[in-house]
N, C-alpha and C positions, 0 to 999 in steps of 0.2 A: 456771570452769576445766573443761575436758574432759580426761579421763585416757585414755590409750591403754595398755592392759595388754599387755605383751609377756612371755609366760611363757617358760620354758626347755624343754628337751628333753621331748617327749611332752605338752606343755601342762601346765597346773596342774589337778589334780583338784579335786573339790568340797570337799575338806577343806583345801586350800591357802589361805593367807592372801590370795593374789591373787583367788581365786574369791569369798571372803567380801567383799573390798573391791569387787569388780565389782558386787555386788548392792546396795551402799550408796552408791556414787559414780556420778556421770555418766560412765560408762566405756564404751569400745569395746575388745574383745579382738581382737587381730590374728587372721587366719584363713589361715595358710599351708596349703598342701596337703601339706607334708612334716614333720609333727610328729615322727614316729618315725625318719625318715631325713632330718634337716634339711639343707636346701640354702640357703646364704646368700642367693642371688639370690631364691629363692622367699620367704624371710622378709622381705627388704628390700622386695620388691614388695608384700607384705601390709601392711607398715608404711606404705608410700606410699598404699595404698588406704584404710587407716584414717585417716591424716592428711587425705587429700582429702575424706573423708566427715564429718569432725568439725568441730563449731563451734569457733572459736578463743576464747581461747588454749588451748594443749594442754600437758600434762605427761606424759611417759612414765613408767610404773611398770613396771620390768623385774625379772626374776628369772633368775639363772643364765645360760644360753646367750642368753636374751633381752637381757641386758646387752650382749653382743657384737653381736647383730643391731642393737640401737639405736645402738651406737657406730659401727658401719659405716655405718648410714643417716645419722647426724648428720654424719659426716666427708665424706660424698659428696653429701648433699642439704641444703645450707644452707636453712633455713626460718625465716621470721619468725613462723610460727604456733606452732612448738614453743618453749616458754619455759623448760622445765627437764626434767631427767632424774633420776629417783630410781632408782638402780641397786643392786640387792640381790643379794649373793652371786655375783658373776661367777666362773666357773671360770678356773683358770689353764691355758691351752692348752699350757704347757711342762711341766706336772706329769705324773708317771707315771699319775695317776688320770684324766687327760683321755682320753676314747675317740677319739683322732685317726682311727682306722680307720672309725669311725661318723660322724665330724663333720669330714671333711677340709676343707670350705670355711670352717670356723670356726677352723681351726688357727692362723691369723695374725691377731691382733687389730690394730685401728688403732693407729698409733704417734704420733698427734698429738692435740691438744686437741679436745674435742667442740664447742666454739664456743658453748655455752650454759651457764648455771649447772647444776651437777650435784652430787649427793651420792652417794657410794658407801658402802653399808652392808656390813660384812664381819664374819663371826664369827671369834672367836679359835681355834675348833677345826673350821673347815670342812674336810672331807676332800678337797675339790676345789680349794681355794685357801688357801695359807698366808697369814698376816697380812703377811709380807714381800712376797708376790706382789700382794696387794691394795694395799699401799702403792705398789708400782711402777705398777700400773694407775691408781690415783688420781692419781699425779703425771703420768703420761703423758697421761691424759685431762683433767687439770686439774679433777678432781672433789674436793670436800671429803670426806675419809674419816671415817667414824664406825665404830670397832671396837666390837663388842658381845661380851660374854663368853659362850662356851659355848652357842651356838645351832646348832651343826652347819652344815648347808647352808641353813638358814633356809627349810625347805620343809615338806612334809606330815609327814615323819618327825620334824621338830622339835616337832610337836604344839603349834603356836602358835595354832591356830584363827584368829580374826579379827585376831590380832596387834595389840593396842591400842598396845603400845610403838612398833611400826613406824608405825602410823597417826599417832601423836603426832609422830614424826620427820618424816613427810611434811608434817604441818601446819606444823611449824617450818620445814621447807625452803621451803614455799610463801611464807612471810613474806619470803624473800630474793628472790623473783621480781619 
């Protein structure tokens, strides 16, 4: 399996669990030119480049805004090489905490199924997505929802390091592919 790492806004710093996983998995991180002022087209083009350069099969490992980029890509680029999507802490674009002024091209998430097996991991106290919003996204995208207690936005501020619990969830998810 090849993993395509799709971070969120500003990318994932060296302390983020995605960066830890990138050093231990056969992974490719997308390289958009617009990390700090994200443009959906730029991000989906970066996903396309990563998919085209990766050996198959592929699983997406996404975080935050990267979940929405992957969802947009999956609903507009049917692919037989991408076998699964591991979606962690997608923000709710309708929430008051979503910076729509900074992320206008991400303000409307896809409203249909992703077309591949997917798991959505959500924290019960994510400041960017309530559990109810995560439930709605998981139903819309037809992704299996796994709620986790009190992990915030499941990012560097959550102090997860390599996040072994998440890695185990990824391993379990892979058995379904």
